[in-house]
Each structure stands twice: as C-alpha cells, then as structure tokens.
C-alpha positions as CSV (number, residue, x, y, z in Angstrom):
1,X,0.1,0.0,-0.1
2,X,1.5,3.4,-1.1
3,X,1.2,6.6,1.1
4,X,-1.4,7.8,-1.4
5,X,-3.8,4.9,-0.6
6,X,-3.5,5.4,2.6
7,X,-4.3,9.0,2.8
8,X,-7.4,7.9,0.1
9,X,-8.3,5.2,2.4
10,X,-7.8,6.6,5.8
11,X,-8.4,9.8,8.2
12,X,-6.3,10.9,10.8
13,X,-8.7,10.0,13.9
14,X,-8.5,6.0,12.5
15,X,-6.9,3.7,14.9
16,X,-5.8,1.0,11.7
17,X,-3.5,-1.3,12.9
18,X,-5.9,-1.4,16.1
19,X,-9.1,-2.3,13.5
20,X,-6.3,-5.2,11.9
21,X,-6.2,-7.2,15.1
22,X,-10.5,-6.7,16.0
23,X,-10.7,-8.2,12.5
24,X,-8.1,-11.0,12.9
25,X,-10.2,-11.5,16.2
26,X,-13.4,-11.5,15.0
27,X,-12.4,-14.6,13.1
28,X,-12.5,-16.6,16.8
29,X,-14.5,-14.9,18.2
30,X,-17.4,-13.2,16.2
31,X,-19.2,-10.1,17.7
32,X,-18.3,-11.1,20.9
33,X,-16.9,-8.2,23.0
34,X,-14.0,-9.2,25.1
35,X,-13.3,-7.4,28.6
36,X,-10.5,-4.4,28.2
37,X,-7.9,-3.2,30.0
38,X,-6.1,-0.1,29.6
39,X,-3.8,2.2,31.5
40,X,-4.7,5.8,32.9
41,X,-2.2,7.3,30.9
42,X,-1.6,6.2,27.3
43,X,2.6,5.7,26.6
44,X,2.7,7.8,24.1
45,X,1.3,10.5,26.0
46,X,3.9,9.7,28.8
47,X,2.3,6.9,30.4
48,X,4.8,4.1,32.0
49,X,2.6,0.8,30.5
50,X,4.1,0.5,26.6
51,X,1.1,-1.7,26.1
52,X,-2.1,0.5,25.6
53,X,-4.7,-2.2,26.4
54,X,-5.1,-5.9,26.5
55,X,-8.1,-7.8,25.6
56,X,-9.1,-10.5,27.2
57,X,-11.6,-13.0,26.1
58,X,-13.2,-16.8,27.9
59,X,-12.7,-19.5,25.3
60,X,-13.9,-23.3,26.4
61,X,-11.8,-24.9,23.4
62,X,-9.8,-27.5,24.2
63,X,-10.6,-26.5,28.0
64,X,-11.4,-23.6,29.7
65,X,-9.0,-20.7,29.7
66,X,-8.8,-16.9,29.3
67,X,-7.2,-15.5,25.8
68,X,-5.5,-12.3,26.5
69,X,-4.6,-10.3,23.1
70,X,-2.4,-7.0,23.3
71,X,-2.4,-4.1,22.1
72,X,0.3,-1.7,21.8
73,X,3.6,-3.8,20.0
74,X,2.6,-2.9,16.8
75,X,1.6,0.7,15.0
76,X,-1.9,1.3,16.6
77,X,-2.7,4.4,14.8
78,X,-3.0,6.5,12.0
79,X,0.6,7.1,10.6
80,X,0.8,7.4,6.7
81,X,4.9,7.1,7.0
82,X,4.1,3.5,8.3
83,X,2.2,3.1,5.4
84,X,3.1,-0.7,3.0
85,X,6.0,-1.5,5.7
86,X,7.7,-5.0,5.7
87,X,6.8,-4.9,9.7
88,X,3.9,-2.8,11.5
89,X,6.8,-1.1,14.3
90,X,7.9,-3.9,16.4
91,X,5.9,-6.7,14.4
92,X,3.9,-8.8,16.6
93,X,1.2,-8.5,19.4
94,X,1.5,-10.4,22.8
95,X,-1.0,-13.1,23.5
96,X,-1.5,-15.0,26.2
97,X,-4.4,-18.1,27.4
98,X,-4.2,-19.1,30.7
99,X,-6.0,-21.3,32.9
100,X,-8.6,-20.3,35.4
101,X,-6.1,-20.0,38.7
102,X,-7.7,-20.3,42.0
103,X,-6.0,-17.2,43.4
104,X,-7.6,-15.0,41.2
105,X,-10.5,-15.8,42.8
106,X,-12.3,-16.4,39.8
107,X,-11.2,-12.5,38.7
108,X,-9.2,-12.1,34.9
109,X,-5.9,-12.4,35.6
110,X,-4.3,-9.2,35.6
111,X,-1.3,-10.0,36.6
112,X,-0.3,-10.9,32.7
113,X,-0.9,-7.4,31.5
114,X,1.5,-6.2,34.1
115,X,3.7,-9.2,32.8
116,X,2.8,-8.0,28.4
117,X,3.7,-5.2,30.0
118,X,7.2,-6.1,31.7
119,X,8.3,-7.4,28.3
120,X,7.0,-4.8,26.0
121,X,9.4,-2.4,28.2
122,X,12.0,-4.3,27.9
123,X,11.7,-4.5,24.3
124,X,11.1,-0.5,24.2
125,X,14.1,0.1,25.7
126,X,16.8,-2.6,25.1
127,X,15.3,-2.1,21.1
128,X,15.3,-6.6,20.8
129,X,12.0,-7.9,20.0
130,X,10.7,-11.6,20.5
131,X,10.5,-14.2,17.5
132,X,8.6,-17.4,17.5
133,X,10.6,-20.2,19.9
134,X,12.7,-17.6,22.3
135,X,12.3,-17.8,25.5
136,X,12.7,-16.0,28.8
137,X,13.5,-17.1,32.4
138,X,11.6,-15.1,34.8
139,X,13.8,-15.8,37.3
140,X,11.3,-16.3,39.7
141,X,7.5,-17.3,39.6
142,X,5.8,-15.5,36.7
143,X,2.7,-14.8,38.9
144,X,4.6,-13.0,41.8
145,X,4.4,-14.2,45.4
146,X,2.5,-17.6,44.0
147,X,3.6,-21.0,44.7
148,X,3.9,-22.1,41.2
149,X,6.6,-23.8,39.4
150,X,6.0,-21.9,36.3
151,X,9.1,-19.6,35.7
152,X,9.8,-18.7,32.6
153,X,8.0,-18.3,29.6
154,X,8.4,-19.6,25.5
155,X,7.4,-17.9,22.4
156,X,5.3,-19.4,19.8
157,X,2.8,-18.4,17.1
158,X,-0.5,-18.2,18.7
159,X,-2.2,-21.1,17.1
160,X,-5.9,-19.6,15.6
161,X,-4.4,-16.2,15.3
162,X,-1.4,-16.5,13.3
163,X,0.3,-14.2,11.5
164,X,-2.2,-10.7,9.8
165,X,-1.0,-8.3,6.7
166,X,-1.5,-5.0,8.0
167,X,-1.5,-1.4,6.1
168,X,1.7,-0.6,8.0
169,X,3.1,-4.4,7.6
170,X,3.1,-8.3,9.2
171,X,1.6,-8.7,12.6
172,X,2.3,-12.1,14.3
173,X,0.6,-12.6,17.5
174,X,3.0,-14.3,19.9
175,X,1.6,-16.6,22.5
176,X,3.5,-16.9,25.8
177,X,3.6,-20.1,27.3
178,X,5.0,-20.8,30.6
179,X,7.5,-23.2,31.3
180,X,8.6,-25.1,34.7
181,X,11.7,-24.5,36.4
182,X,12.9,-28.3,34.6
183,X,11.5,-26.7,31.5
184,X,13.6,-23.9,32.0
185,X,17.2,-25.6,32.9
186,X,16.8,-27.9,29.6
187,X,16.6,-24.6,28.1
188,X,19.5,-22.9,28.9
189,X,21.5,-25.7,28.7
190,X,20.7,-26.2,25.1
191,X,19.6,-22.6,24.2
192,X,18.6,-22.9,20.5
193,X,15.6,-22.1,19.2
194,X,15.6,-25.6,17.4
195,X,15.5,-26.6,21.3
196,X,12.2,-24.8,22.2
197,X,10.7,-25.9,19.1
198,X,11.1,-29.1,19.8
199,X,10.1,-28.8,23.3
200,X,6.7,-26.6,22.3
201,X,6.0,-29.3,20.3
202,X,5.7,-32.1,22.6
203,X,4.1,-30.0,24.2
204,X,1.2,-29.5,21.9
205,X,0.7,-34.0,21.5
206,X,-1.2,-33.0,24.9
207,X,-1.6,-29.2,25.4
208,X,-2.5,-28.4,21.2
209,X,-3.5,-24.4,22.4
210,X,-0.9,-24.3,24.4
211,X,-2.8,-23.2,27.5
212,X,-0.9,-22.3,30.6
213,X,-1.3,-23.9,33.8
214,X,0.1,-22.1,36.9
215,X,-0.5,-25.8,38.7
216,X,1.6,-27.9,36.2
217,X,4.6,-29.2,38.0
218,X,6.3,-31.8,35.1
C-alpha cells in the first residue's frame, strides 16, 4: 500500500492497526465483546505501560481458559509514513492463554497484563524483540508471590490468530507459554530456537492450544 492509497482509505483519527487486530479476532470470536483493560495514561503521552490495552476473551476450546491479546507492540494508530512497511512497528502482539487459577478468585488474570508490560518495556528499552521459539527465564514465579513452578516463558505463534498483514506491515500474534523450572533449565543448557521448538512440539501433543496452567509441575 502506498502513502497516497493509505491517505485515501483512512482518516487521521482512525486506529488503523487496532482495527486490523480487531478484524482478526472477529474471525475467532465473532461479535463477542471482550473485557478490555487500558492503562490510565497511554505510553505515547507519558504513561508507564507500553501496552495501550489488553482484551480478554473466555474460550472453551480444549479446556476453559482466558485468552489475552495485547495492543501496543504494533503500530496501532494512523501514520501515513508507516504505510506499506514490511513490519508494523515491532511486528508482533503478545497473546496468552491461561487456565483459571484458584488464587485469581474467579477474576481476570490482571497480573498477566503486567507481565506483558514488563516484556514490552524490555523490547522498547533494549530495541530487541521477540520471535517464535525465543524463551526467557522469569527468575521466579511469573505470577509474583505465588507457589507455582511456572518460572519462564516461551514465545510461539498463536495457534488460532497466526500472522496478519496490516496497512502498516506484518503483525505476528506471539503467544506466551509458561515453562516449569525443569523446562527452563533444559533450555538454558541448550539455548537454541530448535530446542525450544522441539519442546513446544512435545507440549502440543497433549496441549494443542498451549494453555498455561500455573498448577503444572512437570
């Protein structure tokens, strides 16, 4: 898409990239309205959280879980200078599928939004982005002050949302997958994307949607 075509299609107050994410989510969830959480002040105007919003859907596929999707790692708003780019800003958005956890007391896992924001800050500050089959140790439970053995995260293509082409370029939906201490240690011993992919493929055999369960210990 050229800059001229972009200007004809969109107005300056259009959330061009945001609407592209919404359109992809509609292919999975139809017109279901998610629960949406936004920071008090957007990052672009001085807010502390790089992610401008997170939508949470209830999914009954495979097993009951929450499906979180970020808005903020790709170019969300009108920007004719970004028209037709190869990648939209960082080229991805975070997703996370989480099995309901007893200590969340039936509420949405808002702690996971903070995890996403911590990862987003790392990307913005280091200028290093995540790609499929990267992993990161959390150096402790991913849900703070929690007796869980999930102490790391891998990043994989979201099995439902995949990759989309937007007017600003490509956006991959990178799903975060919780890793146990044993799994993190295995990957630290062989820190290669091929090893992460092998581990994830093994997980998919019994957990095809790669839903994170904070009670998992093996």
